[in-house]
C-alpha positions as CSV (number, residue, x, y, z in Angstrom):
1,X,-13.5,31.5,-44.7
2,X,-12.9,28.7,-47.4
3,X,-12.1,29.4,-51.1
4,X,-14.0,27.9,-53.5
5,X,-12.8,24.5,-54.8
6,X,-11.5,23.3,-51.1
7,X,-12.3,20.4,-49.5
8,X,-13.4,21.8,-46.1
9,X,-12.6,18.7,-44.3
10,X,-8.9,19.1,-45.5
11,X,-8.4,22.7,-44.9
12,X,-9.5,24.2,-41.7
13,X,-9.0,27.8,-40.7
14,X,-6.2,28.3,-38.1
15,X,-5.7,31.8,-36.5
16,X,-1.9,32.4,-34.6
17,X,-2.3,35.3,-32.1
18,X,0.7,36.8,-30.2
19,X,-1.3,36.4,-27.0
20,X,-3.9,34.9,-25.6
21,X,-7.3,37.3,-25.0
22,X,-10.8,37.8,-25.6
23,X,-10.1,37.6,-29.3
24,X,-8.8,34.1,-28.8
25,X,-11.7,33.2,-26.6
26,X,-14.5,34.7,-29.0
27,X,-12.9,32.5,-32.1
28,X,-12.8,29.3,-29.5
29,X,-16.2,29.6,-29.0
30,X,-16.8,30.1,-32.6
31,X,-15.4,26.7,-33.0
32,X,-12.3,28.2,-35.0
33,X,-9.0,26.4,-33.9
34,X,-6.6,29.0,-32.4
35,X,-3.1,28.9,-31.3
36,X,-0.8,31.3,-29.2
37,X,2.9,32.1,-30.4
38,X,5.3,34.6,-30.0
39,X,5.6,36.2,-33.4
40,X,8.3,37.6,-35.2
41,X,7.4,41.4,-35.1
42,X,10.0,43.7,-37.0
43,X,10.5,46.7,-34.4
44,X,13.8,48.7,-34.1
45,X,14.6,47.1,-30.8
46,X,15.0,43.7,-32.6
47,X,17.7,45.3,-35.0
48,X,20.4,44.0,-32.7
49,X,22.3,40.3,-32.6
50,X,20.0,39.2,-29.7
51,X,16.9,40.8,-31.4
52,X,18.0,38.8,-34.6
53,X,18.4,35.6,-32.6
54,X,14.8,36.4,-30.9
55,X,13.6,36.9,-34.4
56,X,14.9,33.6,-35.6
57,X,13.3,31.4,-32.9
58,X,9.9,33.2,-33.3
59,X,9.9,32.5,-36.9
60,X,10.7,28.6,-36.5
61,X,8.1,28.1,-33.7
62,X,5.3,29.7,-36.1
63,X,6.6,27.8,-39.1
64,X,6.6,24.8,-37.3
65,X,2.7,24.9,-37.2
66,X,2.7,24.4,-40.8
67,X,3.9,20.9,-40.2
68,X,1.5,18.1,-40.0
69,X,-1.1,19.9,-41.8
70,X,-2.3,21.0,-45.3
71,X,-1.9,24.8,-45.9
72,X,-3.5,26.2,-48.8
73,X,-2.9,30.2,-48.1
74,X,-1.2,32.2,-45.3
75,X,-2.6,35.6,-44.4
76,X,-0.7,37.7,-41.9
77,X,-2.6,40.5,-40.8
78,X,0.1,43.1,-40.7
79,X,2.9,43.9,-42.4
80,X,5.3,44.3,-39.4
81,X,4.9,40.3,-38.7
82,X,7.3,38.3,-40.5
83,X,6.3,34.6,-39.2
84,X,3.4,34.8,-42.3
85,X,6.0,35.1,-45.1
86,X,8.3,32.3,-43.8
87,X,5.5,29.9,-42.9
88,X,4.1,30.5,-46.4
89,X,7.4,30.1,-48.2
90,X,8.4,26.5,-46.1
91,X,4.4,25.4,-47.4
92,X,5.1,26.6,-50.5
93,X,1.6,28.3,-50.7
94,X,0.4,32.0,-51.5
95,X,1.3,34.6,-48.7
96,X,-1.4,37.4,-48.2
97,X,0.7,40.0,-46.5
98,X,-2.0,42.6,-45.2
99,X,-0.5,46.4,-45.0
100,X,-1.8,48.4,-42.0
101,X,1.1,51.0,-41.7
102,X,2.7,54.1,-43.4
103,X,6.1,53.8,-43.2
104,X,8.3,56.8,-43.0
105,X,11.7,54.6,-41.3
106,X,14.9,54.8,-43.5
107,X,14.7,51.2,-43.8
108,X,11.3,51.0,-45.8
109,X,12.6,51.0,-49.3
110,X,14.2,47.7,-48.1
111,X,11.6,46.4,-46.7
112,X,8.7,47.2,-49.3
113,X,11.0,44.9,-51.6
114,X,10.3,42.1,-48.9
115,X,6.9,42.9,-48.8
116,X,6.2,42.9,-52.6
117,X,7.4,39.1,-52.6
118,X,3.9,38.2,-51.2
119,X,1.4,37.0,-53.6
120,X,-1.2,39.6,-52.6
121,X,-0.7,42.9,-50.8
122,X,-4.1,44.1,-49.3
123,X,-3.6,47.8,-48.1
124,X,-6.4,49.5,-45.9
125,X,-6.5,52.4,-47.7
126,X,-5.6,54.4,-50.9
127,X,-2.8,56.5,-48.8
128,X,-1.0,53.2,-47.6
129,X,-1.5,51.5,-51.5
130,X,0.7,54.8,-52.8
131,X,3.5,53.6,-50.9
132,X,4.1,50.7,-53.5
133,X,4.9,50.8,-57.3
134,X,2.0,50.5,-59.6
135,X,3.0,47.0,-60.8
136,X,3.3,45.8,-57.1
137,X,0.9,43.1,-55.7
138,X,-0.9,45.9,-53.8
139,X,-4.6,46.8,-53.9
140,X,-6.8,48.4,-51.7
141,X,-9.0,46.5,-49.3
142,X,-10.6,48.6,-47.0
143,X,-11.3,47.4,-43.3
144,X,-15.2,46.6,-42.2
145,X,-15.9,49.0,-39.5
146,X,-16.5,47.3,-35.7
147,X,-19.9,46.0,-35.3
148,X,-20.7,48.1,-31.9
149,X,-24.5,47.4,-31.9
150,X,-27.0,50.1,-32.6
151,X,-26.0,53.5,-33.0
152,X,-26.4,55.5,-29.6
153,X,-28.7,58.3,-29.1
154,X,-26.6,61.4,-30.2
155,X,-27.1,64.3,-27.7
156,X,-29.5,67.1,-27.9
157,X,-28.0,69.2,-30.8
158,X,-28.4,72.6,-29.1
159,X,-26.0,75.7,-28.9
160,X,-26.2,75.8,-25.4
161,X,-24.1,73.5,-23.0
162,X,-20.4,72.9,-23.6
163,X,-18.9,71.4,-26.9
164,X,-17.8,67.6,-25.7
165,X,-14.7,67.0,-27.9
166,X,-13.4,63.6,-27.8
167,X,-10.6,62.0,-28.8
168,X,-10.2,58.1,-28.9
169,X,-6.9,56.6,-29.1
170,X,-3.6,55.6,-27.5
171,X,-1.8,58.5,-25.8
172,X,0.9,59.2,-28.2
173,X,2.9,62.0,-29.8
174,X,1.6,61.8,-33.2
175,X,-2.0,60.9,-32.3
176,X,-2.6,64.7,-31.7
177,X,-4.0,64.9,-28.3
178,X,-2.1,68.0,-27.4
179,X,-3.3,69.9,-30.7
180,X,-6.7,69.1,-29.2
181,X,-5.8,71.0,-26.2
182,X,-4.3,74.0,-27.6
183,X,-7.1,74.3,-29.8
184,X,-9.7,74.0,-26.9
185,X,-7.7,77.0,-25.3
186,X,-9.4,79.0,-27.8
187,X,-12.8,77.5,-27.8
188,X,-14.1,78.4,-24.3
189,X,-17.2,76.4,-24.3
190,X,-15.2,73.4,-25.2
191,X,-14.5,70.2,-22.9
192,X,-11.5,67.9,-24.1
193,X,-12.3,64.2,-23.3
194,X,-9.1,62.1,-23.7
195,X,-10.1,58.4,-23.8
196,X,-6.8,56.1,-23.9
197,X,-3.8,55.1,-22.0
198,X,-0.3,55.4,-22.8
199,X,1.6,52.7,-23.9
200,X,3.7,50.6,-20.9
201,X,6.8,52.8,-20.4
202,X,5.6,55.7,-21.8
203,X,3.0,57.1,-18.9
204,X,5.2,60.1,-19.0
205,X,3.0,61.2,-22.3
206,X,0.0,61.5,-20.3
207,X,1.8,63.6,-17.6
208,X,3.2,65.8,-20.3
209,X,-0.6,66.5,-21.4
210,X,-1.8,67.2,-17.9
211,X,1.2,69.9,-17.7
212,X,0.1,71.2,-21.2
213,X,-3.6,71.7,-19.9
214,X,-2.2,73.4,-16.8
215,X,0.1,75.6,-18.4
216,X,-2.7,76.7,-20.9
217,X,-5.3,77.4,-17.8
218,X,-7.7,74.7,-19.3
219,X,-7.1,71.5,-16.8
220,X,-10.5,72.1,-15.6
221,X,-12.2,71.3,-19.1
222,X,-9.8,68.3,-19.6
223,X,-11.3,64.8,-18.6
224,X,-8.7,61.9,-18.7
225,X,-10.7,58.8,-18.8
226,X,-8.3,56.2,-19.7
227,X,-9.1,53.0,-22.1
228,X,-12.7,52.6,-22.6
229,X,-13.8,49.0,-23.7
230,X,-16.8,49.9,-24.8
231,X,-16.8,53.3,-26.6
232,X,-20.5,53.8,-27.1
233,X,-21.1,55.6,-24.0
234,X,-18.6,58.1,-25.2
235,X,-20.2,58.7,-28.6
236,X,-23.7,59.1,-27.0
237,X,-22.0,61.6,-25.0
238,X,-20.0,63.6,-27.3
239,X,-20.6,66.4,-29.5
240,X,-17.6,66.2,-31.8
241,X,-15.4,63.2,-32.2
242,X,-12.0,64.7,-33.2
243,X,-8.8,62.8,-34.9
244,X,-6.0,64.8,-34.9
245,X,-3.2,62.8,-36.1
246,X,0.0,64.8,-36.5
247,X,0.9,62.2,-39.5
248,X,-0.7,60.5,-41.9
249,X,-3.1,57.7,-40.3
250,X,-3.5,54.7,-42.4
251,X,-7.3,54.0,-41.7
252,X,-7.9,54.8,-38.2
253,X,-10.7,53.0,-36.5
254,X,-11.3,55.9,-34.3
255,X,-12.9,57.9,-36.9
256,X,-14.7,54.8,-38.8
257,X,-16.6,53.7,-35.8
258,X,-17.1,57.2,-34.5
259,X,-18.8,58.1,-38.1
260,X,-20.9,54.8,-38.1
261,X,-22.0,55.3,-34.9
262,X,-23.4,58.5,-36.0
263,X,-20.9,61.1,-34.5
264,X,-20.1,64.3,-36.0
265,X,-16.2,63.8,-36.8
266,X,-13.4,66.5,-37.2
267,X,-9.6,65.1,-38.7
268,X,-6.7,65.9,-40.0
269,X,-6.5,66.1,-43.7
270,X,-4.2,63.6,-44.7
271,X,-3.8,59.6,-44.7
272,X,-6.7,57.4,-45.0
273,X,-9.0,60.1,-43.1
274,X,-9.4,62.0,-46.1
275,X,-11.0,58.7,-47.6
276,X,-13.0,58.1,-44.4
277,X,-14.6,61.5,-44.7
278,X,-15.7,64.1,-47.3
279,X,-15.2,67.5,-45.9
280,X,-18.1,69.7,-45.5
281,X,-20.4,66.6,-46.2
282,X,-19.7,63.8,-43.8
283,X,-17.5,65.6,-41.4
284,X,-14.9,68.4,-41.1
285,X,-11.0,68.1,-42.2
286,X,-8.4,70.5,-41.2
287,X,-4.9,71.2,-41.6
288,X,-2.9,68.5,-39.7
289,X,-1.0,69.7,-36.4
290,X,-2.5,73.2,-36.5
291,X,-4.5,74.1,-33.5
292,X,-5.6,77.4,-34.9
293,X,-7.4,75.6,-37.8
294,X,-8.7,73.0,-35.6
295,X,-10.0,75.7,-33.1
296,X,-12.2,77.5,-36.1
297,X,-13.7,74.1,-37.1
298,X,-14.7,73.6,-33.5
299,X,-16.2,77.3,-33.0
300,X,-17.9,76.5,-36.3
301,X,-19.7,73.1,-35.1
302,X,-20.4,75.1,-31.6
303,X,-22.4,77.8,-33.1
304,X,-24.1,75.8,-35.6
305,X,-25.6,72.6,-34.2
306,X,-28.0,71.9,-37.0
307,X,-24.5,71.2,-39.2
308,X,-23.2,68.9,-36.6
309,X,-26.6,66.9,-36.9
310,X,-26.4,66.5,-40.6
311,X,-22.8,65.9,-40.8
312,X,-23.1,62.9,-38.0
313,X,-26.6,61.7,-40.1
314,X,-24.7,61.8,-43.1
315,X,-21.3,60.0,-42.0
316,X,-23.1,57.2,-40.3
317,X,-24.8,56.4,-43.9
318,X,-21.8,56.7,-46.2
319,X,-19.2,55.1,-43.9
320,X,-21.6,52.5,-42.6
321,X,-22.0,51.5,-46.2
322,X,-19.1,51.9,-47.6
323,X,-17.2,49.9,-44.8
324,X,-19.7,47.6,-44.2
325,X,-18.1,44.2,-42.9
326,X,-19.9,42.2,-45.5
327,X,-18.4,44.0,-48.0
328,X,-14.9,42.9,-46.4
329,X,-15.5,39.6,-46.2
330,X,-16.8,39.4,-49.8
331,X,-13.6,41.2,-51.5
332,X,-11.4,38.8,-48.9
333,X,-13.1,35.8,-49.9
334,X,-12.7,36.8,-53.7
335,X,-9.0,37.6,-53.6
336,X,-8.6,34.1,-51.7
337,X,-10.5,32.3,-54.6
338,X,-8.6,34.1,-57.4
339,X,-5.1,32.9,-55.8
340,X,-6.6,29.5,-54.9
341,X,-7.9,28.7,-58.3
342,X,-4.8,30.7,-60.5
343,X,-7.1,33.7,-61.5
344,X,-4.8,36.0,-59.4
């Protein structure tokens, strides 16, 4: 992606990743120059004397990449990474700081002032944009849904058989897997499928969920399937994909991808989820952290397979159009062009 007016022989994309892996391999195969660096990521664990030293070293490593090459613009793909800001400042070029988080920490007001020094702050949803003052450089730039190939054939929508309710994502307290377990305890024909692992060092989260299922006497109706690289088989086997986040989710890929794949989605009514789904039209939205409300929605869907089919079809058409990758690329190209030609 090169802005208008720039010589592609002088300005070539360089993608800096925090670790080597499949994405790096795909970029290299596509002819994109790729570097792997320890990026300076702002975490609570780094707010110590030793942590600040590590941050400084990582910032230096990234900014040194700008030396010896002509840089027109730096784009940081998450607001918790500081490396891009310093690299852009050293090179004297515009910095695009992509914001994918909704902050609740006390440090947020101070960090927000740092973020607003960027030339542009694309936010993945209106809920993320709302964190910034009106006069900031923040704009809404929704993600493009990942291309997973043709949508799977949905399960036969009948009133018989179990209601398969799938949650995709890291096992974490705020992702709400426990809310689903409490909900299906009141939906006798429902099965919960939990797809995802806990973070390293947080394995006790899965044990807590297993203990909860046992205490609710639903262990036989809960499946832990771990991380699934290609979720298409899960979409095909699911009656409903549930996104029960207990705190506002910026723009969860689990909801975007499931809706675009033609699944019926039930989600918490806050954060970016209210922008992905329209309640009663392209999905169902329920009160966050409310197992009784989620159970009521699941019982409604269990008894009305036609409603599941209608919501799924409407979501696939709507989300597939509004979050098409082509739209993201066009809007991002326009943002780059505006910044580099003085229109931004």
